C-alpha positions in Angstrom: 140.6 72.6 100.0 143.3 72.4 102.9 142.0 73.6 106.0 143.6 77.2 107.6 145.6 76.7 110.1 145.3 79.7 112.6 141.3 78.9 112.0 141.1 75.4 112.3 143.3 75.6 115.9 141.1 78.4 117.2 137.8 76.7 116.1 139.4 73.2 117.9 140.0 75.3 120.7 137.0 77.3 121.0 135.3 73.9 121.4 137.3 72.9 123.7 136.6 75.9 126.1 132.8 75.5 125.2 133.2 71.7 126.4 135.3 73.1 129.7 132.7 75.8 130.7 129.7 73.6 130.4 131.5 70.8 132.2 132.3 73.1 134.7 128.8 74.8 134.9 126.4 72.3 134.7 123.5 74.5 135.6 123.8 76.0 132.4 121.1 74.0 129.4 122.8 72.5 126.6 120.4 71.9 123.7 117.7 69.2 124.2 118.5 68.1 120.8 122.0 67.3 118.6 124.0 69.8 117.8 125.1 70.0 114.1 128.5 72.1 113.0 128.1 72.5 109.5 130.9 73.0 106.9 129.9 74.6 103.3 132.5 74.3 100.8 132.9 78.3 98.6 130.8 77.9 96.5 131.9 77.2 92.4 130.9 74.9 89.7 128.7 71.7 91.4 131.7 69.0 90.6 134.4 71.3 92.0 131.9 71.5 95.3 131.0 67.8 95.4 134.8 66.7 94.7 135.6 68.9 97.9 133.0 67.3 99.8 134.0 63.4 98.5 137.6 64.8 99.6 136.2 65.1 103.0 133.8 62.1 103.3 137.2 59.8 102.6 139.1 62.1 105.7 136.0 61.2 107.9 135.7 57.7 106.8 132.1 58.6 106.5 129.6 57.7 103.1 127.6 60.9 100.9 124.2 61.1 102.5 121.7 60.1 99.7 119.0 61.9 100.3 120.5 64.9 100.4 120.5 64.8 97.2 116.3 64.8 96.2 117.3 68.6 97.5 119.9 69.2 95.1 122.6 68.9 98.2 125.5 66.6 99.2 126.8 65.7 102.0 128.3 63.3 104.3 127.3 63.8 108.2 129.7 62.6 111.2 128.7 62.2 114.2 129.7 61.9 118.1 126.7 61.4 120.4 124.4 63.8 120.1 126.8 66.5 118.1 127.2 66.1 114.8 129.9 67.2 111.5 128.1 68.0 108.8 130.0 69.1 105.4 127.5 70.1 101.9 128.1 71.7 99.4 123.7 73.3 97.9 123.9 72.8 94.5 122.6 75.1 91.8 119.5 73.6 91.1 118.8 74.2 94.9 119.9 77.7 95.1 118.4 78.5 92.2 114.8 77.2 93.9 116.6 79.0 96.7 116.4 82.7 94.9 113.0 82.7 92.6 112.1 81.4 95.9 113.3 85.3 98.1 113.1 87.4 94.7 109.7 87.6 96.4 110.7 89.2 99.6 109.5 92.4 99.8 107.0 92.5 97.2 103.7 92.0 99.1 103.0 93.4 102.4 100.6 92.0 104.6 97.5 94.6 105.4 99.3 95.8 108.9 94.9 97.0 110.0 93.6 95.7 113.2 90.6 96.2 112.3 88.7 92.3 112.0 87.6 92.1 108.4 83.5 92.3 107.8 81.5 89.2 107.9 80.1 89.1 103.9 77.0 87.0 103.8 75.6 84.8 100.8 72.1 84.8 99.8 70.3 81.6 100.5 70.4 79.5 97.0 67.3 77.5 97.7 65.1 80.5 98.6 66.8 83.4 96.6 66.7 85.2 100.2 63.2 85.4 100.4 63.5 82.7 103.3 60.4 80.3 102.5 60.6 78.0 99.8 58.7 77.0 97.0 55.9 76.1 99.2 55.5 78.8 101.0 57.2 76.7 103.9 59.9 77.8 105.5 63.4 77.4 103.8 65.1 74.1 105.7 68.4 75.2 103.9 68.3 78.5 105.2 66.2 78.3 108.7 64.2 80.9 106.9 66.4 84.1 107.4 67.6 83.8 103.5 71.0 83.5 104.1 73.8 80.2 103.2 74.7 79.7 106.7 77.0 76.8 105.1 77.0 73.3 105.6 
């Protein structure tokens, strides 16, 4: 799919303006790690999106990233130092998994109370909560308090 010439030109001009600004203002921090500029093709059938990524891969002289396929993404990356140009198609299986995951959003609301939860004590299973064993000795599992202390 050919690039929108006006947007393409404006995007490149914006990158140059950013580079000029950062170069002129070295006190302005930049990201400590790599930064990605990501392109995602228009959502269509998987085969069409993959064809678009293949076209971009050929233009960039790069390769399809085989690691992305394990997540049902199809993409390529071209690096310029710490800046990466990425073009990825999110395939139908990945979108379906994401849709299923977010379908529960808003259905469960955590309890907003700030009160601490009550501590629940369980009766010692060895002495049945009496604190003494069958020999009338202090229960070794609960130290005689009748409450299971856990291991």
